[in-house]
Structure formats: C-alpha cells, structure tokens
N, C-alpha and C positions, 0 to 999 in steps of 0.2 A: 184763492185760484182765478186764474185766468181762463176764460171761457171762448169756445168757438175757435179753436185755431186752424191754420192749415187752408182756410176758405172751403172748406168742405159744406156738402146742403146738411139742410135743417136734419137731414135723416141719420148723420153723422156727428154726436155733439163727442170735440175734444178740447179736453179742461187740461192745464199745466196746474201741476201740484208738485212745488219745486222741482226737483229732476224728473218726476214721475208725470206720464203723458197718461188721462184717463179716458179710452175711447167707449163711446157707449153707442150702441145701434137703438135709434130714435124714432121709430114707427110705435109706441106703446098699443096704440088702438087696434094694430092689425100684428100684434104678436110680432113685432119686428120682421114682418115677410119682406121678402128682399123685392123692392120695383128699382125701375133703373136709375133714379137718384140714388139710391144708395150703393146697386152695384159696381156704379160709375166712381160714386164716391170713392167705396174700400179699392180701386183699380187703382185711385190716385193718392190713397192714403200713406201706403207704405215707403215708397218714395220720399214722402215728404216729410214723415217719422225719420226716417236715415238719416237724412239732410237736418233736421235737426240737432245742431251740436249740443245744445243745453241740456237735451234730454237723456237722461241715464237708462230707464226702464220703461213700461207702457202694461196698463191692464185694460183688456178688452171685454166688455160686457155686454148687457143688454135692458133697455128699459121696461120697465112695469113684471109682466109676469114670466115674460121667455126672453131666451137670449136670442133665437130667431127662429122662426115658425118656419122656416126654407121659403122656396119662392111665391110671389104672390099671384095667384091665377090669373088674375088679370096681365100682369106683365107676361107671364108665358104664352097668354094665347098672342098679346101682341109680336112676341117673337117670332110666332109659330107663323103670324100673317107677314110679317114682315121682314123682307130677306136681307136690306141694310142695317138693320137691329139688329136683326140676328149673328151677323158677323162681326157688328162691332161688340155686341154683349159676349160669344167666343172670345174673341180679341181681349176687352176686359178681366174675363174669367182667367186667362191664362196670366193676364198681368196679376190679379190678386195672388195667385198660386205663387208664380215667381215672386215679387216682390214681399212675400210674407218669408219666403223661402231665405232670400238675401238681407232682410232687416237686418239694421246693425243692431237695434238694439232688443233684449229679451223681452217678449209677450208673454203676458201672464192671465191666463182665460179665467174669469168667474163665471163660469155656467149657473145663471141664476133659475134658470126654467128649459124649459126644451130647446135641446137645439138640433136644428134638421135642417136638411140636405144643405144647401151653404155652411149654414151656421154651424153645421154639422164641420164641416171643412176646415174652417176655420179656428173650432177647438185642434183638429187635428196637426194644423199648420203651427199652434201656438209653441211656447217653449215648458212651459208649467200650464197644469188645469185643473185647477179647484172647481167642485161639484156640487149643487145642493142635492139633498136627498131625495127630494121629490122631483128632480130634473132626471131628463133623460135625452141620448143621441139616437140620432134616425138619419139615413140616408135612403127615401124611397124614391129615388130616381127611376130605379125600376118600374116601380108600383104604377109611373103614369106613362110608362114609355122610354123615358129618356136613359141616356149614356150619362153617369155623374163624371164630367172631363174634369172638376174642380172639385170631386167629392171625396168620398169614403176609397174608391178604389184604389186612387193614387195614390196615397199616405197611409193607409193601414195596414198594408203588408211590412211597414217597417215597424209600427206600435205592436204587433200583435202575431198571431200565427197566420198564416196565407190560409188556413184551414179555416178561421173566424172570420177572417175578412172576407172569404168567400162565401159565407152563411148571412152574414149582416149585410153584404154589399146586392146580392141575389135576390135575397127575398125584403131588406126593406126593412125588416123586424124595427122594433126599438129594444135600445138597448139601458137598461135602468145604471142608474148611479152605480151601487156597489158592484154591478156587471163591469162598468165602462172600465171602475178600480182594475179590477181583476184581469180581466185582458188587456189592460196597457191603454186605455183608448185616455184614461184619465189619472191625475196622483193622487187626488183625498178627497172622499164626502165630507164634507162641511155643511155646519148650518147657518153659516152667513160667509157663503163665497168670495162676494167684494169685498170683505175684509179681510179674509185669509189670504186674497189674494197680492191687496195694496200692501200686507205687511211682509208678503214676498218678495217686491218687486221693491219696496223701499230696502229689504235687507239686501238686493242684487244690487242696488244702485249705490248705496254705499260701500262697496267695494271695487279695487282699482278696475278702474274705465278699460285699459287695453286688457288687461287679462278678461273682462269678463267678454267684452265683444269679439275676442281670437277666439277664445273658448266656444263660443255661440258656434262663430262660422266655423269653425272646426268639424263640431256636430253636426252641423247643419248640411257640410259636404255631401255626407253620406245620401240628404234626405235629398240634396237636388239633385244629385246623378241617377237616382231611382226616378225623381220626376222628370227632367229631361229625357231621359230614357222611354217614357209612357206617353208625354204630355201631348205632343202632336198626333199619335194615334187616337186618344181619347177626344182631344177638341174636334177635331175631322167626326168622329163617330158621334160627338153629341149634338154637332151640325145638323146631321143627316138625320138622327131621332126626332129634330123638331119638326120634320118633315114628313116622316110616317103617317098612315093610317089608323095606328095604334094608338100614338100621342093625341091625333086631332080626335077620336074619338073618347078616350079616356076622359080628357080635359072637357069634354060637352056634356060628359056625363058627371063630373064633380062640380063645375057650375052652373048644370043645368040651363046651357046655353044649347045653341046649335054648332051642327060641326061644317 
C-alpha cells in the first residue's frame, strides 16, 4: 500500500490500495478536529483526487475514535481575530464543497465516530455512507453563533425533508446513527464502517469506469445546482458571523478565554 499521496499535510493521510484511495483525517489526539492545515488540505485534496487517473474510488474516514469532532476552538478563534485568515478559510470552504461535488471518483464515507460540523458536511457530500452504531452526526454551527456555509443546511434538504433539515440545522442536535439512516443522511449502520466502506468502494472500482463516473456526475448535477444557488449567500453570511458578539462571547465561554 502506497502512503502519503498528493503532498497532503500530516493531518490528512492518503493511501493507495490498488485503484482505491483511502483518505484518513489524521488528528486522532484532537478527535480529528479541523485546524488550518486540515482545512487547507481538504480544499486541495479533491481536485488532486480527480486528477489521479489510476484511482477508481475513494474511502473517507477518521483516525482513532472520531470521524471529525468539528472545528478546533483555537483555530476558530484565530479566524475570528485574523481577517486575512478568515477570508482564506471561507474561500477554502467553498473549494471543499465544490471539490467534493465535482470529484470524479465515488467517495464512500466510513463514519467511525462522531461527525460534527465540517465532518458532518463531508459525510453529506460523500456518495455512500456507512456509519458505526455508536457514531452520530451533528451540525452545531448555530450553537456557537456561526452560519454553516459548508455544513448541513447547504446539502441536507437534498437528502431529507426540509422540515427535518431545519430541525437539526437550527438546533444543532445530535443525529444518532439509526436516525441518520432513517432520515436519509447515511446508508447503513454497521459494526465496522471502514471494512464495509472499503468493500463497497472495491465493488464500485471493479465496474466500468466511464459508466460509474458519468452516473455519479449525472446524479451530482442535482446537488451542484442546489449548492450553487445558495453557496454565495452562505459564505457571506458565515464570514459575517465570525465577527459577531454572539460568536465572540460563546467562543470565550467554551474555551475559558477572554473575549
């Protein structure tokens, strides 16, 4: 198995297993919470994956106990304080969303633990989702005073009903694994999501390339149209929310820091 493809930062491990690419969010000691390097790497990852002509399918998972626990609070505070970083982060978020929507390869998510915030969005942008019995999804942006420009509100209405999307986006409540499947936010609850996702990706990789890739593109045209209709508003609103008193005071309370 070939490791460390595409020149990714250490926070993202990409391995080649024949025609499969195994992508692992790799900050296990921080529950794979998103920092600047991880966020920037994800923005660069999807075009590079599409350019890999040997690759036929990808598996996306997290190292350790979590898929991704959301945004690293230290990183969020840096974004709040630094306008240049904030602008770059918003642009990278846009690239992550459109990169996944337009990615040539089918992406199978192995949700091995909590998938929160951007982690939840990565799941929603994947093509098939296997989730552990103990895992959950959540998009708690509103709980900290942020708009989820690259989160659940952008894509959930295509996966589930608008009422259910509103319930979980407006409250930030956890969605247990079995509830996620019932809502259409995941495909299967399994004991070993990585094994199940890898088996699925291998099945896809063994099918005719043009048929698979064109079918994915056809399906994702619906998703891309919906995303493009809302993404500019969403990114502008998220950038503004980083500067609000609500976000500043909530983040200070969560981190025990000053405001």
